[in-house]
N, CA, C and O atoms as a GROMACS GRO file, in nm:
protein
  344
    1UNK      N    1   4.926  -7.300  -5.627
    1UNK     CA    2   4.990  -7.208  -5.692
    1UNK      C    3   4.832  -7.139  -5.752
    1UNK      O    4   4.718  -7.184  -5.762
    2UNK      N    5   4.898  -7.012  -5.782
    2UNK     CA    6   4.738  -6.935  -5.812
    2UNK      C    7   4.796  -6.907  -5.982
    2UNK      O    8   4.902  -6.852  -6.015
    3UNK      N    9   4.697  -6.962  -6.066
    3UNK     CA   10   4.722  -6.928  -6.205
    3UNK      C   11   4.608  -6.879  -6.251
    3UNK      O   12   4.520  -6.851  -6.169
    4UNK      N   13   4.590  -6.861  -6.372
    4UNK     CA   14   4.468  -6.849  -6.483
    4UNK      C   15   4.381  -6.919  -6.528
    4UNK      O   16   4.299  -6.894  -6.617
    5UNK      N   17   4.398  -7.026  -6.457
    5UNK     CA   18   4.329  -7.150  -6.489
    5UNK      C   19   4.196  -7.178  -6.336
    5UNK      O   20   4.079  -7.216  -6.335
    6UNK      N   21   4.314  -7.126  -6.204
    6UNK     CA   22   4.212  -7.174  -6.108
    6UNK      C   23   4.093  -7.091  -6.075
    6UNK      O   24   4.092  -6.974  -6.113
    7UNK      N   25   3.988  -7.141  -6.003
    7UNK     CA   26   3.850  -7.117  -6.016
    7UNK      C   27   3.851  -6.954  -5.927
    7UNK      O   28   3.938  -6.959  -5.840
    8UNK      N   29   3.802  -6.863  -5.927
    8UNK     CA   30   3.839  -6.791  -5.844
    8UNK      C   31   3.774  -6.798  -5.712
    8UNK      O   32   3.818  -6.724  -5.624
    9UNK      N   33   3.668  -6.882  -5.682
    9UNK     CA   34   3.619  -6.967  -5.545
    9UNK      C   35   3.734  -6.998  -5.496
    9UNK      O   36   3.786  -6.924  -5.413
   10UNK      N   37   3.784  -7.095  -5.529
   10UNK     CA   38   3.920  -7.191  -5.494
   10UNK      C   39   4.024  -7.060  -5.454
   10UNK      O   40   4.074  -7.055  -5.342
   11UNK      N   41   4.049  -6.962  -5.551
   11UNK     CA   42   4.163  -6.862  -5.490
   11UNK      C   43   4.124  -6.793  -5.386
   11UNK      O   44   4.204  -6.734  -5.313
   12UNK      N   45   3.994  -6.794  -5.367
   12UNK     CA   46   3.971  -6.700  -5.235
   12UNK      C   47   3.929  -6.761  -5.106
   12UNK      O   48   3.938  -6.704  -4.997
   13UNK      N   49   3.871  -6.908  -5.130
   13UNK     CA   50   3.865  -6.967  -4.985
   13UNK      C   51   4.012  -7.011  -4.948
   13UNK      O   52   4.067  -6.988  -4.840
   14UNK      N   53   4.062  -7.071  -5.044
   14UNK     CA   54   4.204  -7.101  -5.018
   14UNK      C   55   4.300  -7.037  -4.974
   14UNK      O   56   4.376  -7.093  -4.896
   15UNK      N   57   4.323  -6.880  -5.018
   15UNK     CA   58   4.391  -6.755  -4.956
   15UNK      C   59   4.316  -6.664  -4.939
   15UNK      O   60   4.304  -6.592  -5.038
   16UNK      N   61   4.255  -6.635  -4.846
   16UNK     CA   62   4.168  -6.514  -4.804
   16UNK      C   63   4.218  -6.410  -4.827
   16UNK      O   64   4.145  -6.318  -4.864
   17UNK      N   65   4.366  -6.391  -4.811
   17UNK     CA   66   4.428  -6.260  -4.805
   17UNK      C   67   4.359  -6.202  -4.956
   17UNK      O   68   4.306  -6.091  -4.963
   18UNK      N   69   4.368  -6.284  -5.057
   18UNK     CA   70   4.319  -6.259  -5.203
   18UNK      C   71   4.218  -6.176  -5.239
   18UNK      O   72   4.203  -6.111  -5.342
   19UNK      N   73   4.138  -6.190  -5.122
   19UNK     CA   74   4.016  -6.117  -5.153
   19UNK      C   75   4.006  -5.980  -5.119
   19UNK      O   76   3.898  -5.922  -5.116
   20UNK      N   77   4.132  -5.917  -5.088
   20UNK     CA   78   4.166  -5.786  -5.096
   20UNK      C   79   4.200  -5.766  -5.233
   20UNK      O   80   4.140  -5.675  -5.291
   21UNK      N   81   4.256  -5.810  -5.276
   21UNK     CA   82   4.301  -5.780  -5.439
   21UNK      C   83   4.182  -5.780  -5.522
   21UNK      O   84   4.177  -5.694  -5.610
   22UNK      N   85   4.097  -5.850  -5.510
   22UNK     CA   86   3.996  -5.852  -5.582
   22UNK      C   87   3.909  -5.729  -5.569
   22UNK      O   88   3.847  -5.683  -5.664
   23UNK      N   89   3.906  -5.680  -5.448
   23UNK     CA   90   3.809  -5.589  -5.399
   23UNK      C   91   3.902  -5.474  -5.456
   23UNK      O   92   3.850  -5.397  -5.536
   24UNK      N   93   4.022  -5.456  -5.424
   24UNK     CA   94   4.103  -5.341  -5.497
   24UNK      C   95   4.057  -5.308  -5.609
   24UNK      O   96   4.026  -5.194  -5.645
   25UNK      N   97   4.050  -5.412  -5.671
   25UNK     CA   98   3.996  -5.392  -5.833
   25UNK      C   99   3.900  -5.392  -5.876
   25UNK      O  100   3.866  -5.420  -5.991
   26UNK      N  101   3.815  -5.351  -5.754
   26UNK     CA  102   3.670  -5.316  -5.800
   26UNK      C  103   3.602  -5.409  -5.899
   26UNK      O  104   3.530  -5.370  -5.991
   27UNK      N  105   3.639  -5.572  -5.866
   27UNK     CA  106   3.585  -5.685  -5.907
   27UNK      C  107   3.479  -5.738  -5.824
   27UNK      O  108   3.488  -5.745  -5.702
   28UNK      N  109   3.385  -5.774  -5.885
   28UNK     CA  110   3.260  -5.808  -5.776
   28UNK      C  111   3.289  -5.979  -5.759
   28UNK      O  112   3.208  -6.054  -5.705
   29UNK      N  113   3.374  -6.008  -5.796
   29UNK     CA  114   3.381  -6.170  -5.743
   29UNK      C  115   3.311  -6.202  -5.610
   29UNK      O  116   3.219  -6.284  -5.604
   30UNK      N  117   3.356  -6.139  -5.511
   30UNK     CA  118   3.353  -6.206  -5.395
   30UNK      C  119   3.181  -6.187  -5.379
   30UNK      O  120   3.124  -6.080  -5.398
   31UNK      N  121   3.096  -6.343  -5.330
   31UNK     CA  122   3.028  -6.339  -5.318
   31UNK      C  123   2.914  -6.392  -5.446
   31UNK      O  124   2.814  -6.463  -5.433
   32UNK      N  125   2.966  -6.335  -5.559
   32UNK     CA  126   2.914  -6.360  -5.703
   32UNK      C  127   2.863  -6.517  -5.721
   32UNK      O  128   2.931  -6.615  -5.691
   33UNK      N  129   2.773  -6.519  -5.758
   33UNK     CA  130   2.695  -6.667  -5.795
   33UNK      C  131   2.757  -6.692  -5.898
   33UNK      O  132   2.724  -6.809  -5.920
   34UNK      N  133   2.840  -6.658  -5.993
   34UNK     CA  134   2.907  -6.716  -6.113
   34UNK      C  135   3.051  -6.760  -6.050
   34UNK      O  136   3.100  -6.860  -6.102
   35UNK      N  137   3.110  -6.713  -5.968
   35UNK     CA  138   3.262  -6.754  -5.903
   35UNK      C  139   3.292  -6.876  -5.894
   35UNK      O  140   3.409  -6.898  -5.924
   36UNK      N  141   3.219  -6.985  -5.857
   36UNK     CA  142   3.238  -7.144  -5.902
   36UNK      C  143   3.247  -7.166  -6.018
   36UNK      O  144   3.288  -7.281  -6.030
   37UNK      N  145   3.229  -7.108  -6.133
   37UNK     CA  146   3.230  -7.114  -6.252
   37UNK      C  147   3.345  -7.035  -6.315
   37UNK      O  148   3.388  -7.093  -6.414
   38UNK      N  149   3.403  -6.928  -6.288
   38UNK     CA  150   3.465  -6.849  -6.348
   38UNK      C  151   3.604  -6.901  -6.276
   38UNK      O  152   3.630  -6.935  -6.161
   39UNK      N  153   3.695  -6.890  -6.417
   39UNK     CA  154   3.831  -6.909  -6.373
   39UNK      C  155   3.902  -6.732  -6.335
   39UNK      O  156   3.838  -6.627  -6.344
   40UNK      N  157   4.016  -6.745  -6.301
   40UNK     CA  158   4.074  -6.642  -6.291
   40UNK      C  159   4.100  -6.527  -6.412
   40UNK      O  160   4.100  -6.404  -6.407
   41UNK      N  161   4.121  -6.614  -6.514
   41UNK     CA  162   4.133  -6.557  -6.644
   41UNK      C  163   4.006  -6.486  -6.690
   41UNK      O  164   3.994  -6.376  -6.744
   42UNK      N  165   3.906  -6.583  -6.655
   42UNK     CA  166   3.778  -6.544  -6.703
   42UNK      C  167   3.739  -6.396  -6.621
   42UNK      O  168   3.706  -6.290  -6.674
   43UNK      N  169   3.749  -6.416  -6.522
   43UNK     CA  170   3.737  -6.280  -6.436
   43UNK      C  171   3.776  -6.164  -6.482
   43UNK      O  172   3.712  -6.060  -6.500
   44UNK      N  173   3.903  -6.193  -6.501
   44UNK     CA  174   4.032  -6.054  -6.540
   44UNK      C  175   3.949  -6.027  -6.691
   44UNK      O  176   3.939  -5.906  -6.715
   45UNK      N  177   3.890  -6.116  -6.794
   45UNK     CA  178   3.846  -6.047  -6.902
   45UNK      C  179   3.720  -5.981  -6.900
   45UNK      O  180   3.692  -5.890  -6.978
   46UNK      N  181   3.600  -6.050  -6.767
   46UNK     CA  182   3.493  -5.958  -6.803
   46UNK      C  183   3.525  -5.873  -6.728
   46UNK      O  184   3.414  -5.825  -6.704
   47UNK      N  185   3.603  -5.808  -6.663
   47UNK     CA  186   3.661  -5.694  -6.586
   47UNK      C  187   3.746  -5.600  -6.655
   47UNK      O  188   3.738  -5.481  -6.622
   48UNK      N  189   3.840  -5.641  -6.761
   48UNK     CA  190   3.884  -5.582  -6.832
   48UNK      C  191   4.034  -5.546  -6.772
   48UNK      O  192   4.087  -5.437  -6.791
   49UNK      N  193   4.094  -5.654  -6.697
   49UNK     CA  194   4.216  -5.615  -6.616
   49UNK      C  195   4.334  -5.712  -6.674
   49UNK      O  196   4.291  -5.828  -6.677
   50UNK      N  197   4.427  -5.708  -6.706
   50UNK     CA  198   4.537  -5.777  -6.740
   50UNK      C  199   4.578  -5.890  -6.646
   50UNK      O  200   4.623  -5.855  -6.537
   51UNK      N  201   4.571  -6.002  -6.667
   51UNK     CA  202   4.559  -6.092  -6.574
   51UNK      C  203   4.738  -6.132  -6.545
   51UNK      O  204   4.762  -6.169  -6.430
   52UNK      N  205   4.837  -6.125  -6.626
   52UNK     CA  206   4.942  -6.108  -6.537
   52UNK      C  207   4.953  -6.026  -6.464
   52UNK      O  208   4.999  -6.076  -6.361
   53UNK      N  209   4.936  -5.908  -6.452
   53UNK     CA  210   4.937  -5.823  -6.343
   53UNK      C  211   4.867  -5.869  -6.221
   53UNK      O  212   4.910  -5.875  -6.105
   54UNK      N  213   4.734  -5.905  -6.276
   54UNK     CA  214   4.638  -5.935  -6.180
   54UNK      C  215   4.681  -6.060  -6.054
   54UNK      O  216   4.660  -6.052  -5.933
   55UNK      N  217   4.749  -6.177  -6.135
   55UNK     CA  218   4.800  -6.316  -6.110
   55UNK      C  219   4.919  -6.263  -6.012
   55UNK      O  220   4.960  -6.313  -5.907
   56UNK      N  221   4.959  -6.151  -6.077
   56UNK     CA  222   5.107  -6.119  -5.961
   56UNK      C  223   5.049  -6.047  -5.868
   56UNK      O  224   5.120  -6.062  -5.769
   57UNK      N  225   4.953  -5.974  -5.839
   57UNK     CA  226   4.915  -5.941  -5.704
   57UNK      C  227   4.845  -6.019  -5.624
   57UNK      O  228   4.844  -5.992  -5.504
   58UNK      N  229   4.777  -6.125  -5.671
   58UNK     CA  230   4.698  -6.246  -5.635
   58UNK      C  231   4.788  -6.327  -5.565
   58UNK      O  232   4.759  -6.378  -5.457
   59UNK      N  233   4.919  -6.345  -5.633
   59UNK     CA  234   5.038  -6.441  -5.545
   59UNK      C  235   5.112  -6.351  -5.465
   59UNK      O  236   5.155  -6.403  -5.362
   60UNK      N  237   5.140  -6.232  -5.482
   60UNK     CA  238   5.188  -6.124  -5.379
   60UNK      C  239   5.118  -6.137  -5.238
   60UNK      O  240   5.169  -6.154  -5.127
   61UNK      N  241   5.010  -6.125  -5.270
   61UNK     CA  242   4.902  -6.120  -5.119
   61UNK      C  243   4.902  -6.257  -5.073
   61UNK      O  244   4.877  -6.276  -4.954
   62UNK      N  245   4.926  -6.358  -5.151
   62UNK     CA  246   4.914  -6.478  -5.089
   62UNK      C  247   5.046  -6.508  -5.002
   62UNK      O  248   5.044  -6.592  -4.911
   63UNK      N  249   5.148  -6.441  -5.031
   63UNK     CA  250   5.283  -6.449  -5.016
   63UNK      C  251   5.321  -6.377  -4.877
   63UNK      O  252   5.411  -6.409  -4.799
   64UNK      N  253   5.236  -6.282  -4.868
   64UNK     CA  254   5.267  -6.187  -4.794
   64UNK      C  255   5.201  -6.212  -4.608
   64UNK      O  256   5.081  -6.233  -4.587
   65UNK      N  257   5.296  -6.205  -4.504
   65UNK     CA  258   5.249  -6.242  -4.383
   65UNK      C  259   5.113  -6.160  -4.359
   65UNK      O  260   5.074  -6.051  -4.402
   66UNK      N  261   5.054  -6.260  -4.271
   66UNK     CA  262   4.905  -6.202  -4.205
   66UNK      C  263   4.916  -6.095  -4.148
   66UNK      O  264   5.026  -6.074  -4.097
   67UNK      N  265   4.816  -5.993  -4.136
   67UNK     CA  266   4.818  -5.893  -4.093
   67UNK      C  267   4.768  -5.894  -3.957
   67UNK      O  268   4.794  -5.803  -3.879
   68UNK      N  269   4.692  -6.002  -3.925
   68UNK     CA  270   4.624  -6.037  -3.812
   68UNK      C  271   4.491  -5.992  -3.766
   68UNK      O  272   4.443  -6.008  -3.654
   69UNK      N  273   4.422  -5.917  -3.898
   69UNK     CA  274   4.296  -5.895  -3.878
   69UNK      C  275   4.248  -5.988  -3.989
   69UNK      O  276   4.286  -6.001  -4.105
   70UNK      N  277   4.150  -6.052  -3.916
   70UNK     CA  278   4.071  -6.147  -3.952
   70UNK      C  279   3.950  -6.104  -4.052
   70UNK      O  280   3.861  -6.037  -3.998
   71UNK      N  281   3.936  -6.129  -4.169
   71UNK     CA  282   3.817  -6.098  -4.270
   71UNK      C  283   3.697  -6.160  -4.206
   71UNK      O  284   3.682  -6.281  -4.189
   72UNK      N  285   3.592  -6.043  -4.167
   72UNK     CA  286   3.492  -6.076  -4.092
   72UNK      C  287   3.375  -6.018  -4.190
   72UNK      O  288   3.412  -5.950  -4.286
   73UNK      N  289   3.278  -6.034  -4.176
   73UNK     CA  290   3.164  -5.960  -4.185
   73UNK      C  291   3.161  -5.790  -4.163
   73UNK      O  292   3.269  -5.746  -4.125
   74UNK      N  293   3.067  -5.701  -4.180
   74UNK     CA  294   3.094  -5.535  -4.163
   74UNK      C  295   3.081  -5.544  -4.017
   74UNK      O  296   3.022  -5.643  -3.975
   75UNK      N  297   3.115  -5.476  -3.951
   75UNK     CA  298   3.160  -5.422  -3.827
   75UNK      C  299   3.020  -5.353  -3.798
   75UNK      O  300   2.965  -5.259  -3.856
   76UNK      N  301   2.968  -5.450  -3.659
   76UNK     CA  302   2.845  -5.322  -3.614
   76UNK      C  303   2.878  -5.209  -3.595
   76UNK      O  304   2.994  -5.175  -3.569
   77UNK      N  305   2.779  -5.131  -3.604
   77UNK     CA  306   2.774  -4.973  -3.575
   77UNK      C  307   2.800  -4.954  -3.408
   77UNK      O  308   2.749  -5.027  -3.324
   78UNK      N  309   2.876  -4.857  -3.383
   78UNK     CA  310   2.867  -4.822  -3.200
   78UNK      C  311   2.759  -4.772  -3.180
   78UNK      O  312   2.702  -4.704  -3.266
   79UNK      N  313   2.703  -4.802  -3.043
   79UNK     CA  314   2.629  -4.772  -3.038
   79UNK      C  315   2.587  -4.602  -2.959
   79UNK      O  316   2.636  -4.549  -2.860
   80UNK      N  317   2.477  -4.555  -3.053
   80UNK     CA  318   2.428  -4.418  -3.011
   80UNK      C  319   2.388  -4.382  -2.834
   80UNK      O  320   2.290  -4.427  -2.775
   81UNK      N  321   2.467  -4.312  -2.788
   81UNK     CA  322   2.402  -4.260  -2.657
   81UNK      C  323   2.251  -4.240  -2.667
   81UNK      O  324   2.217  -4.187  -2.773
   82UNK      N  325   2.165  -4.268  -2.592
   82UNK     CA  326   1.996  -4.218  -2.599
   82UNK      C  327   2.000  -4.070  -2.565
   82UNK      O  328   2.064  -4.005  -2.483
   83UNK      N  329   1.904  -4.038  -2.660
   83UNK     CA  330   1.874  -3.891  -2.676
   83UNK      C  331   1.769  -3.851  -2.560
   83UNK      O  332   1.665  -3.913  -2.542
   84UNK      N  333   1.810  -3.738  -2.482
   84UNK     CA  334   1.739  -3.708  -2.364
   84UNK      C  335   1.584  -3.670  -2.404
   84UNK      O  336   1.557  -3.590  -2.494
   85UNK      N  337   1.505  -3.725  -2.343
   85UNK     CA  338   1.349  -3.727  -2.363
   85UNK      C  339   1.325  -3.588  -2.288
   85UNK      O  340   1.214  -3.540  -2.310
   86UNK      N  341   1.402  -3.519  -2.210
   86UNK     CA  342   1.324  -3.431  -2.156
   86UNK      C  343   1.322  -3.280  -2.225
   86UNK      O  344   1.250  -3.191  -2.179
   0.00000   0.00000   0.00000
């Protein structure tokens, strides 16, 4: 269950769909070195976000069906055609 006492990294690790919620709220928790020590309540306080609404958004993301798009790193850029040397 996602609640205010859970560590940020635990929430994101156990429920990857919640990563999007952190990003949508402009929270820099993804990859933050403090993540293993901050609870969701700590992160909300640091970012000035209402914890009740934020936790509701996390729970909604966790309950939503997967969209079929795995969370991965940045997508590689498409290859550009080689410039004509003539």
